[in-house]
C-alpha positions as CSV (number, residue, x, y, z in Angstrom):
1,M,18.1,57.8,116.7
2,R,18.0,61.4,116.0
3,V,15.5,63.6,117.8
4,L,14.6,67.3,118.0
5,L,13.9,68.9,121.5
6,V,11.9,72.0,121.6
7,E,12.1,73.3,124.9
8,D,12.6,76.9,126.2
9,A,13.5,76.1,129.9
10,E,17.3,76.2,129.3
11,D,18.2,74.1,132.5
12,L,15.7,71.4,131.6
13,A,16.7,71.5,127.9
14,E,20.4,71.2,128.4
15,A,20.1,68.6,131.1
16,T,17.7,66.5,128.9
17,Q,19.9,66.8,125.8
18,G,22.9,65.8,127.7
19,R,21.1,62.8,129.0
20,L,19.9,61.6,125.7
21,A,23.3,62.0,124.1
22,R,24.6,59.9,126.8
23,S,22.3,57.4,126.0
24,G,23.4,57.3,122.2
25,I,20.7,59.7,121.0
26,A,21.6,62.3,118.9
27,C,19.6,65.4,120.0
28,D,19.4,68.9,118.5
29,L,17.9,71.7,120.6
30,A,15.5,74.4,119.6
31,M,14.2,76.9,122.2
32,S,11.5,78.6,120.1
33,L,9.1,77.8,117.4
34,A,11.1,79.5,114.9
35,E,14.3,77.7,115.7
36,A,12.4,74.5,115.6
37,E,10.7,75.1,112.0
38,A,14.3,76.0,110.9
39,C,15.6,72.6,112.1
40,I,12.7,70.6,110.6
41,G,13.2,72.5,107.4
42,V,16.9,71.1,106.9
43,Q,16.9,67.8,109.0
44,R,15.2,64.4,109.1
45,Y,14.3,63.4,112.8
46,D,13.3,60.0,113.9
47,A,11.2,61.8,116.7
48,V,10.3,65.3,118.1
49,V,9.9,66.2,121.7
50,L,7.7,69.3,121.8
51,D,6.8,71.6,124.5
52,I,3.4,73.4,124.4
53,N,4.2,76.8,125.9
54,L,6.9,78.3,123.8
55,P,8.0,82.0,123.9
56,D,6.9,82.7,120.3
57,G,3.6,80.7,120.4
58,S,2.2,77.4,121.0
59,G,3.8,73.9,120.2
60,T,0.4,72.7,119.1
61,D,0.6,75.2,116.3
62,L,4.0,73.7,114.9
63,L,2.3,70.2,115.4
64,R,-0.5,71.3,113.3
65,A,1.7,72.6,110.7
66,M,3.8,69.5,110.5
67,R,1.0,67.2,110.1
68,R,-0.8,69.4,107.5
69,A,2.8,69.4,105.5
70,G,2.8,65.5,105.5
71,R,5.8,65.4,108.2
72,N,4.7,62.3,109.9
73,M,7.7,61.7,112.2
74,P,6.6,60.7,115.9
75,V,5.8,63.5,118.3
76,L,6.0,63.5,121.9
77,M,4.4,66.6,123.6
78,L,6.4,67.2,126.8
79,T,4.5,69.9,128.9
80,A,3.2,70.9,132.4
81,E,-0.1,70.9,130.8
82,F,-1.8,67.9,132.6
83,S,-5.4,68.5,132.0
84,L,-7.3,65.8,130.0
85,E,-8.6,68.6,127.7
86,A,-5.0,69.5,126.7
87,K,-4.0,65.7,126.1
88,I,-7.1,65.1,124.0
89,S,-6.5,68.1,122.0
90,A,-2.7,67.2,121.5
91,F,-3.8,63.8,120.1
92,D,-6.6,65.2,118.1
93,L,-3.9,67.2,116.3
94,G,-1.6,64.4,115.7
95,A,0.6,63.6,118.8
96,D,1.9,60.2,119.3
97,D,2.7,60.6,123.2
98,Y,2.3,62.9,125.8
99,L,4.4,63.2,129.0
100,V,4.0,65.7,131.7
101,K,6.8,67.7,133.6
102,P,8.3,67.0,136.0
103,F,9.3,63.5,134.6
104,D,12.0,61.0,134.7
105,H,14.5,61.0,132.0
106,R,14.4,57.2,131.7
107,E,10.7,57.2,130.9
108,L,11.4,59.9,128.2
109,E,13.9,57.6,126.9
110,A,11.7,54.5,126.9
111,R,8.8,56.4,125.1
112,L,11.0,57.6,122.5
113,H,12.4,54.2,121.7
114,A,8.6,52.8,121.9
115,M,7.5,55.6,119.3
116,V,10.4,54.8,116.9
117,R,9.9,51.0,117.1
118,R,6.3,51.6,116.3
119,E,6.9,53.9,113.2
120,H,9.2,50.9,111.9
121,G,7.0,48.5,112.7
122,D,8.8,46.7,115.5
123,K,6.3,46.3,118.4
124,A,8.9,44.2,120.4
125,T,11.4,45.9,122.7
126,E,14.0,43.5,121.4
127,V,14.7,42.6,117.9
128,I,16.2,39.3,117.0
129,L,18.2,38.8,113.7
130,G,19.8,35.5,113.4
131,Q,22.2,35.3,116.5
132,L,22.0,39.0,117.0
133,S,19.8,40.5,119.7
134,Y,19.2,44.3,119.7
135,N,17.6,46.1,122.7
136,A,17.5,49.9,122.2
137,S,15.6,50.5,125.7
138,G,18.2,48.4,127.4
139,Q,21.0,49.5,125.5
140,V,22.1,46.1,125.0
141,A,23.2,44.1,122.0
142,T,24.4,40.6,122.0
143,V,25.6,37.7,119.7
144,A,24.6,34.1,120.7
145,G,23.8,35.4,124.2
146,N,27.3,37.4,124.5
147,R,27.1,41.1,125.2
148,L,28.8,43.2,122.4
149,N,31.1,45.8,123.8
150,L,29.8,48.8,121.7
151,T,30.5,52.7,121.9
152,R,27.5,54.6,122.2
153,R,27.8,55.8,118.7
154,E,28.3,52.2,117.4
155,F,25.3,51.0,119.1
156,A,23.2,53.9,117.7
157,L,24.6,53.3,114.2
158,L,23.6,49.3,114.8
159,G,20.1,50.5,115.8
160,I,19.8,52.5,112.5
161,L,20.8,49.5,110.6
162,V,18.6,47.3,112.5
163,R,15.6,49.2,112.1
164,A,15.9,49.7,108.5
165,R,17.2,46.2,107.8
166,G,16.9,45.2,104.3
167,Q,17.0,48.8,103.1
168,V,20.1,50.6,101.6
169,L,21.1,53.9,103.6
170,A,23.6,56.3,102.2
171,K,26.7,57.2,104.6
172,E,25.2,60.8,104.8
173,R,21.9,59.3,106.1
174,L,24.0,57.5,108.6
175,L,26.0,60.3,109.5
176,E,23.1,62.6,110.4
177,G,21.4,59.8,112.5
178,I,24.3,59.6,114.9
179,Y,25.5,63.4,115.3
180,S,23.6,66.4,116.2
181,F,24.4,69.9,115.0
182,D,26.2,70.4,118.3
183,D,28.7,67.7,117.5
184,A,31.9,68.8,115.8
185,T,32.2,68.6,112.1
186,V,32.5,65.2,111.2
187,G,33.2,63.5,107.7
188,V,31.4,60.6,106.3
189,N,34.6,58.7,106.6
190,A,33.8,58.2,110.2
191,I,30.9,55.9,109.1
192,E,33.3,53.8,107.3
193,L,35.2,53.3,110.4
194,Y,32.2,52.6,112.7
195,V,30.9,50.1,110.0
196,A,34.3,48.3,109.9
197,R,34.3,48.1,113.9
198,L,30.6,46.9,113.8
199,R,31.6,44.1,111.1
200,K,34.4,42.6,113.2
201,K,32.2,42.5,116.2
202,L,29.1,40.9,114.2
203,I,30.9,37.9,113.1
204,G,28.9,34.8,113.9
205,S,25.9,36.6,114.3
206,G,24.3,35.7,111.0
207,V,23.9,39.1,110.1
208,E,26.1,41.1,107.6
209,I,26.5,44.8,106.8
210,R,27.0,44.9,103.0
211,T,28.4,47.6,101.0
212,L,26.6,48.7,97.9
213,R,29.3,50.8,96.1
214,G,28.2,54.3,95.4
215,L,24.9,53.8,97.1
216,G,25.7,53.1,101.1
217,Y,25.2,50.4,103.4
218,R,22.6,47.5,103.9
219,L,21.9,45.2,107.0
220,D,21.2,41.6,105.7
221,V,20.4,38.4,107.5
222,D,22.0,35.5,106.0
223,G,19.8,32.9,104.7
């Protein structure tokens, strides 16, 4: 999962970005509306975490512009504004969720996973495909009940494939889903390495990562 965090409080922003990264969520940070607009203009995100009070305007202005432009990615408003009127206004503009500061990072992560699940039509926390069980919120994947030993990026890559099962995903799309702008420059060959590792760990799961030459990868369930 790759998210955009729009937050101008530096300490909070860096702490949140670091926590999400440790949970396997690639997170880009924008500290103003202008920076956020620039990020959204060049990158696809699974979700946006958006503060309301920003140095160059209101996050609700960005939300309004996104929805008018047809950008339907899930948006969670993260703000100190706790009034009912503020919440109703945000939802009316197209917000998907609303979290008031101060907050527990575990709740933020849970809400992000829930929004992305809804976006992909997975209402249950746990996705079961063949003998594979994938739980994004719990950061656990098992095969026939045995927990897989996955690195955070392997887990993130598996999550992308699980959510888009049956769809062909280009290497570039997978790469941008597990690395943020702040990560060191990595080539698409890294995806080949992660896929090779995942294939070995998914043996006996009834799930296969297929290569479609020249196109990318697709997660299929046998039978």
